[in-house]
N, C-alpha and C positions, 0 to 999 in steps of 0.2 A: 832576297829575291833578285832574280838575274833577269836581265834584258831578255827579250824576247828572240833576238836577233842579232848575231854575232857577225860586224864587219871588219872583214879584213884587205885591206889595200896597200897594193904593193905600188911606188912609182918610184923614179927617179929625180936628182936636184935639177934635172933641164926642164922638166914639164909645170905648170899650174898645176898645183892642187885644188884640181875640182871636180865635182862628181856628183852625178843623179842618182836616187833613191826612188824606190815606191813604197812608203813606211805604210803599215799597216799597224790596226790596235790587233791584240793577240788573237781576239772573233776572229782576222784575217779584211774584217772595214776596214776603210783609209779614213783617217781623222776627218771633220769636218772643221777646215782653216779657218774659217771665220769665227768658231770657237774656239780656239786655241792658240797660245804663243809657243814657240819652238823655240828652243835655244841648243847649239850645238856649240861642244867643245874639242878640242885637241891641245895637247901637253906633251911637252918634253924636249928635250933639245935646249933647253932654253927659249922655249916659245910655248906663250897661253893665251892661246886664240877662242873665242867665245864669238859667236855671230848668232844672230836672230835673222827672223823673219823682216825682209828691208834693208837687212844689213848684213849681207852674204848668203842671204838664204834667201831661194827666190819659190815662189810655188807656180803649177799650173795645171790649178783643180780641175780642170776638163780631163785629163789626162791622169789625173793623181800623181803626180811628180814633183819630185823637191830635189833643186840643184843646190849643191852646199860647194865656197870654195871660199876664200877673201877677198875683202870686197876691192885691192886691188889686186886685178887679176895678172901682174906682172910680179906677185909675188910668188919666190921659190921658197920649200921648205927646204933645212939642212941636211944631210944623209944622218939617218939614224932611225931611230925609235919612237915611236909616238903613240897616246893610248888619246882614244876618241870614244865618245858618242853624243846620243840625241836623247834630247827629254821635250816632252808636248807638255803643257800646262793649261787646266781647263780654270779660266783666273774667275769664273762663277764660283767654283767649287773648293777651287786652290788643290784639288789633287794632279800630281806631276805622275807620268809613268816611261819609263826609261824605253825610248823604241830601240835600240841599237845601243852597241858598245864594242868596239874591239881597240885595232891595233892599224896602225901604220908603219911603213916600213919604206924609207928613203934610201932608194941605192946612189951610189956616185954615176950620175950619167957620163956620156962620152964628148960632151960639150965642152971647149977651153972654158 
């Protein structure tokens, strides 16, 4: 089984790695965030980042938006290729769904 969505992100090492998504289940509906736990993982170039709701992931439930980024917003990723993905787990059933996966490509920016 593959993730229903592929997320390909390109940025430079001059930027904070933070982005906003509108997660949807395979039927197009928004998860009920009070009923699930979300985990975002990014791996590559010696980095292993795991974020959860309240620890790097913020939810704007009325708008259905999720913002993902390191807790320390001054953190920068090194140039290179990373793999990343988001899963949601319903604690009552233990069922975990992959919301998206994909790649993050970080290039050398122009700042010294």
